[in-house]
C-alpha positions as a Markdown table, in Angstrom:
| # | Residue | x | y | z |
|---|---|---|---|---|
| 1 | Met | -27.9 | 170.9 | -84.2 |
| 2 | Asp | -27.1 | 170.4 | -80.5 |
| 3 | Ala | -30.2 | 169.1 | -78.7 |
| 4 | Arg | -29.8 | 171.6 | -75.9 |
| 5 | Leu | -29.6 | 174.5 | -78.3 |
| 6 | Gln | -32.6 | 173.3 | -80.1 |
| 7 | Arg | -34.6 | 173.1 | -76.9 |
| 8 | Arg | -33.5 | 176.6 | -76.0 |
| 9 | Ile | -34.6 | 177.9 | -79.4 |
| 10 | Gln | -38.0 | 176.2 | -79.0 |
| 11 | Arg | -38.5 | 177.3 | -75.4 |
| 12 | Tyr | -37.8 | 180.9 | -76.0 |
| 13 | Gly | -39.4 | 181.0 | -79.4 |
| 14 | Trp | -42.7 | 179.8 | -78.0 |
| 15 | Glu | -42.4 | 182.1 | -75.0 |
| 16 | Arg | -42.6 | 184.9 | -77.5 |
| 17 | Ala | -45.3 | 183.2 | -79.7 |
| 18 | Ala | -47.7 | 182.1 | -76.9 |
| 19 | Tyr | -50.4 | 184.8 | -77.1 |
| 20 | Ala | -50.2 | 185.4 | -80.8 |
| 21 | Tyr | -50.5 | 181.6 | -81.3 |
| 22 | Ala | -53.7 | 181.4 | -79.3 |
| 23 | Arg | -55.1 | 184.4 | -81.2 |
| 24 | His | -54.1 | 183.3 | -84.8 |
| 25 | Trp | -54.2 | 179.5 | -84.7 |
| 26 | His | -57.3 | 178.6 | -82.8 |
| 27 | Gly | -59.6 | 179.0 | -85.8 |
| 28 | Pro | -57.4 | 177.4 | -88.5 |
| 29 | Leu | -56.7 | 174.3 | -86.3 |
| 30 | Ala | -60.2 | 173.8 | -85.0 |
| 31 | Gly | -61.1 | 171.1 | -87.4 |
| 32 | Leu | -58.0 | 169.0 | -86.7 |
| 33 | Gln | -58.4 | 169.4 | -82.9 |
| 34 | Ala | -62.1 | 168.3 | -83.2 |
| 35 | Glu | -61.1 | 165.2 | -85.2 |
| 36 | Leu | -58.3 | 164.2 | -82.7 |
| 37 | Leu | -60.6 | 164.6 | -79.7 |
| 38 | Ala | -63.2 | 162.4 | -81.4 |
| 39 | Leu | -60.6 | 159.8 | -82.0 |
| 40 | Ala | -59.3 | 160.1 | -78.4 |
| 41 | Ala | -62.8 | 160.0 | -76.9 |
| 42 | Pro | -61.8 | 161.0 | -73.4 |
| 43 | Ala | -64.3 | 159.5 | -71.0 |
| 44 | Pro | -65.6 | 160.7 | -67.6 |
| 45 | Gly | -63.1 | 160.0 | -64.8 |
| 46 | Glu | -60.1 | 159.4 | -67.0 |
| 47 | Ala | -56.6 | 160.8 | -66.5 |
| 48 | Val | -55.3 | 162.7 | -69.6 |
| 49 | Leu | -51.9 | 164.0 | -70.4 |
| 50 | Asp | -51.6 | 166.7 | -73.1 |
| 51 | Val | -48.0 | 167.0 | -74.2 |
| 52 | Ala | -46.9 | 170.3 | -75.9 |
| 53 | Cys | -50.3 | 171.6 | -74.8 |
| 54 | Gly | -49.7 | 175.1 | -76.3 |
| 55 | Ala | -52.5 | 177.5 | -75.5 |
| 56 | Gly | -54.5 | 174.7 | -73.8 |
| 57 | Val | -57.5 | 174.5 | -76.2 |
| 58 | Val | -57.3 | 170.7 | -76.5 |
| 59 | Ser | -56.5 | 170.3 | -72.8 |
| 60 | Ala | -59.7 | 172.3 | -72.0 |
| 61 | Ala | -61.9 | 170.2 | -74.3 |
| 62 | Ala | -60.5 | 167.0 | -72.7 |
| 63 | Ala | -61.1 | 168.4 | -69.2 |
| 64 | Gln | -64.7 | 169.1 | -70.1 |
| 65 | Ala | -65.0 | 165.5 | -71.4 |
| 66 | Val | -63.5 | 163.8 | -68.3 |
| 67 | Gly | -65.5 | 165.9 | -65.9 |
| 68 | Pro | -64.8 | 166.7 | -62.3 |
| 69 | Ala | -64.0 | 163.1 | -61.5 |
| 70 | Gly | -61.2 | 163.0 | -64.1 |
| 71 | Arg | -58.0 | 165.1 | -64.5 |
| 72 | Val | -56.0 | 166.6 | -67.3 |
| 73 | Leu | -52.4 | 167.6 | -67.1 |
| 74 | Gly | -51.0 | 169.9 | -69.8 |
| 75 | Val | -47.3 | 170.2 | -70.2 |
| 76 | Asp | -45.2 | 172.5 | -72.4 |
| 77 | Leu | -41.6 | 173.6 | -72.6 |
| 78 | Ala | -42.6 | 177.3 | -72.7 |
| 79 | Glu | -43.7 | 178.9 | -69.4 |
| 80 | Ala | -45.8 | 181.5 | -71.3 |
| 81 | Met | -47.8 | 178.6 | -72.9 |
| 82 | Val | -48.4 | 177.0 | -69.5 |
| 83 | Gln | -49.7 | 180.3 | -68.2 |
| 84 | Ala | -51.9 | 180.9 | -71.2 |
| 85 | Ser | -53.3 | 177.4 | -70.8 |
| 86 | Gly | -54.0 | 177.8 | -67.1 |
| 87 | Gln | -55.8 | 181.1 | -67.7 |
| 88 | His | -58.0 | 179.5 | -70.4 |
| 89 | Ala | -58.9 | 176.6 | -68.1 |
| 90 | Gln | -59.6 | 179.0 | -65.2 |
| 91 | Gln | -61.9 | 181.1 | -67.4 |
| 92 | Leu | -63.9 | 178.0 | -68.2 |
| 93 | Gly | -64.0 | 176.9 | -64.6 |
| 94 | Leu | -62.1 | 173.6 | -65.2 |
| 95 | Ala | -60.6 | 172.9 | -61.8 |
| 96 | Gln | -59.7 | 169.3 | -63.1 |
| 97 | Ala | -57.1 | 170.8 | -65.5 |
| 98 | Ser | -53.7 | 171.7 | -64.4 |
| 99 | Phe | -50.5 | 172.8 | -66.3 |
| 100 | Thr | -46.8 | 172.8 | -65.7 |
| 101 | Arg | -43.6 | 173.4 | -67.6 |
| 102 | Met | -42.0 | 170.1 | -68.5 |
| 103 | Asp | -39.7 | 168.6 | -71.2 |
| 104 | Ala | -41.6 | 166.0 | -73.2 |
| 105 | Glu | -38.5 | 163.9 | -73.6 |
| 106 | Gln | -38.1 | 163.7 | -69.8 |
| 107 | Leu | -41.5 | 163.6 | -68.2 |
| 108 | Ala | -41.3 | 164.0 | -64.4 |
| 109 | Leu | -44.3 | 161.8 | -64.0 |
| 110 | Pro | -45.0 | 158.3 | -62.5 |
| 111 | Asp | -45.1 | 155.2 | -64.7 |
| 112 | Ala | -48.6 | 154.0 | -65.8 |
| 113 | Ser | -50.4 | 157.1 | -64.5 |
| 114 | Phe | -52.6 | 158.1 | -67.5 |
| 115 | Asp | -55.4 | 156.6 | -69.5 |
| 116 | Leu | -54.8 | 158.9 | -72.5 |
| 117 | Ala | -52.0 | 160.9 | -73.9 |
| 118 | Leu | -52.4 | 163.6 | -76.6 |
| 119 | Cys | -49.7 | 165.5 | -78.6 |
| 120 | Val | -51.1 | 167.8 | -81.2 |
| 121 | Leu | -48.4 | 169.3 | -83.6 |
| 122 | Gly | -45.7 | 169.1 | -81.0 |
| 123 | Leu | -43.4 | 166.2 | -81.9 |
| 124 | Met | -41.8 | 168.0 | -84.9 |
| 125 | Tyr | -40.2 | 170.6 | -82.5 |
| 126 | Met | -38.4 | 168.1 | -80.3 |
| 127 | Pro | -34.8 | 167.1 | -80.8 |
| 128 | Asp | -35.6 | 163.5 | -80.1 |
| 129 | Pro | -39.2 | 162.8 | -80.8 |
| 130 | Glu | -38.7 | 159.0 | -80.2 |
| 131 | Ala | -37.6 | 159.8 | -76.7 |
| 132 | Ala | -40.8 | 161.7 | -76.2 |
| 133 | Leu | -42.8 | 158.7 | -77.5 |
| 134 | Arg | -41.0 | 156.4 | -75.2 |
| 135 | Glu | -42.0 | 158.6 | -72.3 |
| 136 | Leu | -45.6 | 158.6 | -73.5 |
| 137 | His | -45.4 | 154.8 | -73.5 |
| 138 | Arg | -44.0 | 154.8 | -70.0 |
| 139 | Val | -46.7 | 157.0 | -68.4 |
| 140 | Leu | -49.6 | 155.3 | -70.1 |
| 141 | Arg | -51.4 | 152.5 | -68.2 |
| 142 | Pro | -51.6 | 149.2 | -70.0 |
| 143 | Gly | -54.4 | 149.6 | -72.5 |
| 144 | Gly | -53.9 | 153.3 | -72.5 |
| 145 | Arg | -54.0 | 155.2 | -75.8 |
| 146 | Ala | -52.1 | 157.9 | -77.5 |
| 147 | Val | -53.5 | 160.2 | -80.1 |
| 148 | Leu | -50.9 | 162.2 | -82.1 |
| 149 | Ala | -50.7 | 164.6 | -85.0 |
| 150 | Val | -47.8 | 166.2 | -86.9 |
| 151 | Trp | -47.6 | 168.3 | -90.1 |
| 152 | Gly | -47.6 | 166.1 | -93.2 |
| 153 | Glu | -45.5 | 166.3 | -96.3 |
| 154 | Arg | -43.7 | 169.6 | -97.0 |
| 155 | Ala | -45.1 | 169.7 | -100.5 |
| 156 | Gln | -48.6 | 169.6 | -99.2 |
| 157 | Cys | -48.2 | 172.5 | -96.7 |
| 158 | Gly | -48.5 | 175.8 | -98.6 |
| 159 | Trp | -47.0 | 177.7 | -95.7 |
| 160 | Ala | -43.7 | 175.7 | -95.8 |
| 161 | Pro | -41.6 | 178.3 | -97.7 |
| 162 | Leu | -41.7 | 180.2 | -94.4 |
| 163 | Phe | -38.5 | 178.4 | -93.1 |
| 164 | Gly | -36.4 | 179.2 | -96.2 |
| 165 | Ile | -37.5 | 182.8 | -96.2 |
| 166 | Val | -36.4 | 183.2 | -92.6 |
| 167 | Asp | -33.2 | 181.3 | -93.0 |
| 168 | Ala | -32.3 | 183.6 | -95.9 |
| 169 | Glu | -32.1 | 186.4 | -93.3 |
| 170 | Val | -30.6 | 184.6 | -90.3 |
| 171 | His | -29.4 | 181.0 | -89.8 |
| 172 | Ser | -32.2 | 180.0 | -87.4 |
| 173 | Glu | -32.1 | 176.2 | -87.5 |
| 174 | Val | -35.6 | 176.3 | -86.1 |
| 175 | Cys | -36.4 | 172.7 | -86.8 |
| 176 | Pro | -33.8 | 170.9 | -89.0 |
| 177 | Leu | -36.1 | 167.8 | -89.5 |
| 178 | Phe | -39.5 | 169.6 | -89.2 |
| 179 | Phe | -41.3 | 167.6 | -91.8 |
| 180 | Gly | -39.5 | 164.3 | -91.2 |
| 181 | Leu | -42.3 | 162.7 | -89.2 |
| 182 | Gly | -44.8 | 163.7 | -91.9 |
| 183 | Gln | -43.1 | 161.6 | -94.5 |
| 184 | Gly | -44.7 | 158.2 | -95.4 |
| 185 | Asp | -45.4 | 156.1 | -92.3 |
| 186 | Ala | -42.5 | 157.7 | -90.3 |
| 187 | Leu | -44.7 | 158.7 | -87.3 |
| 188 | Ala | -46.3 | 155.2 | -87.1 |
| 189 | Arg | -42.8 | 153.6 | -87.3 |
| 190 | Ser | -41.5 | 155.8 | -84.5 |
| 191 | Cys | -44.5 | 154.9 | -82.3 |
| 192 | Ala | -43.8 | 151.2 | -82.9 |
| 193 | Ser | -40.1 | 151.7 | -82.0 |
| 194 | Ala | -41.2 | 153.3 | -78.8 |
| 195 | Gly | -43.3 | 150.2 | -77.9 |
| 196 | Leu | -46.7 | 151.5 | -78.9 |
| 197 | Arg | -49.1 | 149.5 | -81.0 |
| 198 | Val | -50.5 | 151.6 | -83.8 |
| 199 | Thr | -54.2 | 151.1 | -84.3 |
| 200 | Leu | -54.9 | 153.9 | -86.9 |
| 201 | Gln | -52.9 | 156.1 | -89.2 |
| 202 | Arg | -54.3 | 158.6 | -91.7 |
| 203 | Arg | -53.5 | 161.7 | -93.6 |
| 204 | Arg | -55.8 | 164.7 | -93.3 |
| 205 | Ser | -55.9 | 167.5 | -95.9 |
| 206 | Asp | -57.0 | 170.8 | -94.6 |
| 207 | Thr | -57.1 | 174.5 | -95.5 |
| 208 | Leu | -55.8 | 177.2 | -93.2 |
| 209 | His | -58.1 | 180.3 | -93.5 |
| 210 | Tyr | -56.8 | 183.8 | -92.9 |
| 211 | Glu | -59.0 | 186.8 | -93.3 |
| 212 | Asp | -56.2 | 189.0 | -94.7 |
| 213 | Ala | -52.5 | 189.4 | -95.3 |
| 214 | Glu | -51.9 | 190.7 | -91.7 |
| 215 | Ala | -53.5 | 187.6 | -90.2 |
| 216 | Ala | -51.6 | 185.2 | -92.5 |
| 217 | Cys | -48.3 | 186.9 | -91.6 |
| 218 | Ala | -49.0 | 187.1 | -87.9 |
| 219 | Ala | -49.7 | 183.4 | -87.7 |
| 220 | Ala | -46.6 | 182.5 | -89.7 |
| 221 | Phe | -44.1 | 184.8 | -88.0 |
| 222 | Ala | -45.3 | 186.1 | -84.6 |
| 223 | Gly | -47.4 | 183.0 | -83.6 |
| 224 | Gly | -45.4 | 180.2 | -85.2 |
| 225 | Pro | -42.0 | 178.4 | -85.0 |
| 226 | Val | -39.9 | 181.3 | -86.2 |
| 227 | Ala | -41.2 | 183.7 | -83.6 |
| 228 | Leu | -37.7 | 183.9 | -81.9 |
| 229 | Ala | -36.1 | 185.0 | -85.2 |
| 230 | Trp | -39.0 | 187.3 | -85.9 |
| 231 | Ser | -38.6 | 189.0 | -82.6 |
| 232 | Arg | -35.0 | 190.0 | -83.5 |
| 233 | Phe | -35.8 | 191.4 | -87.0 |
| 234 | Asp | -35.8 | 195.1 | -87.5 |
| 235 | Ala | -38.7 | 196.8 | -89.4 |
| 236 | Ala | -36.9 | 196.6 | -92.8 |
| 237 | Val | -36.3 | 192.8 | -92.5 |
| 238 | Arg | -39.8 | 192.2 | -91.2 |
| 239 | Ala | -41.2 | 194.0 | -94.2 |
| 240 | Arg | -39.0 | 192.0 | -96.6 |
| 241 | Val | -39.8 | 188.6 | -95.1 |
| 242 | Gln | -43.5 | 189.4 | -95.1 |
| 243 | Ala | -43.4 | 190.4 | -98.7 |
| 244 | His | -41.6 | 187.1 | -99.6 |
| 245 | Tyr | -44.1 | 185.0 | -97.6 |
| 246 | Leu | -47.1 | 186.7 | -99.2 |
| 247 | Glu | -45.6 | 186.1 | -102.6 |
| 248 | Ala | -45.2 | 182.4 | -101.7 |
| 249 | Val | -48.8 | 182.0 | -100.6 |
| 250 | Ala | -50.2 | 184.2 | -103.4 |
| 251 | Pro | -51.6 | 181.2 | -105.3 |
| 252 | Trp | -54.1 | 180.7 | -102.4 |
| 253 | Arg | -55.3 | 184.3 | -102.1 |
| 254 | Glu | -59.0 | 184.8 | -102.4 |
| 255 | Gly | -60.0 | 188.5 | -102.3 |
| 256 | Leu | -58.4 | 190.0 | -99.2 |
| 257 | Gly | -58.0 | 186.6 | -97.5 |
| 258 | Tyr | -56.0 | 183.4 | -98.0 |
| 259 | Arg | -56.9 | 179.7 | -98.0 |
| 260 | Val | -53.6 | 177.9 | -97.6 |
| 261 | Pro | -53.4 | 174.2 | -98.0 |
| 262 | Ala | -52.1 | 172.0 | -95.2 |
| 263 | Glu | -51.7 | 168.3 | -94.4 |
| 264 | Tyr | -51.5 | 166.4 | -91.2 |
| 265 | Val | -50.5 | 162.9 | -90.2 |
| 266 | Ile | -52.6 | 161.4 | -87.5 |
| 267 | Val | -51.8 | 158.3 | -85.5 |
| 268 | Val | -53.7 | 156.5 | -82.8 |
| 269 | Ala | -51.7 | 154.0 | -80.8 |
| 270 | Glu | -52.0 | 152.1 | -77.5 |
| 271 | Arg | -49.8 | 150.6 | -74.8 |
| 272 | Arg | -50.5 | 146.9 | -75.0 |
| 273 | Glu | -52.0 | 145.2 | -72.0 |
| 274 | Gly | -49.4 | 143.6 | -69.8 |
| 275 | Cys | -46.6 | 145.5 | -71.6 |
| 276 | Ala | -43.9 | 146.8 | -69.3 |
| 277 | Ser | -42.4 | 150.2 | -69.9 |
| 278 | Arg | -38.8 | 150.3 | -71.2 |
| 279 | Asp | -37.7 | 151.4 | -67.7 |
| 280 | Glu | -39.4 | 148.4 | -66.1 |
| 281 | Thr | -37.6 | 145.8 | -68.3 |
């Protein structure tokens, strides 16, 4: 797929998904987010960059950790996500957090300006994730660290049939290589190629809890990566894809709810002391 077209699909898809994402994914992703923040350990006074910040939950937690003497910048390709993040931080009184729309593959930020970079479930959506990783390397100070997470192996993510179900209705090409970084040590190798030194890589098995079929479908379609396609479906197509999806996740139904298995790959890396950015060499 043409990279510009993929960015457009991502931008306008997440514009539509922004508020549903905040509503339906905050709970299911809470465990992953807590683990990543513990690994990142943002300290008082630090400067933190949250790439593909989404609804700003991780940004807000980092802002609370760095305190008024620190700063957090959340960036996202979708303006609606930026607005949702800003509202969330404002409600919490976090003046040290700011948000702006920005392409992760071309960060309009100075070299060596952050102590910590975070990217939680964002790299899979980018046409060139290694370009984004090179940008993270560039904006980190020597000794700065990056904490990253992507979805794991397709076979370990019970919600993965979602893509095929949608593509049967419309050729969406949402993310042609969505699970690529979750295979083997692909994410760690991409970090190394970008100049980052990997200090930890692990897989995390998890369960996505949904209270009923409506919540499971809302997270998958209205608040997820296929939101753009979903917004264009008529009532008959929506009913059909929901039925197919609920059939796919039926093995994990418990009473009225669902406990869908998921897997993540987590990598912690750092910019080596004295290591020049690619743009500086």
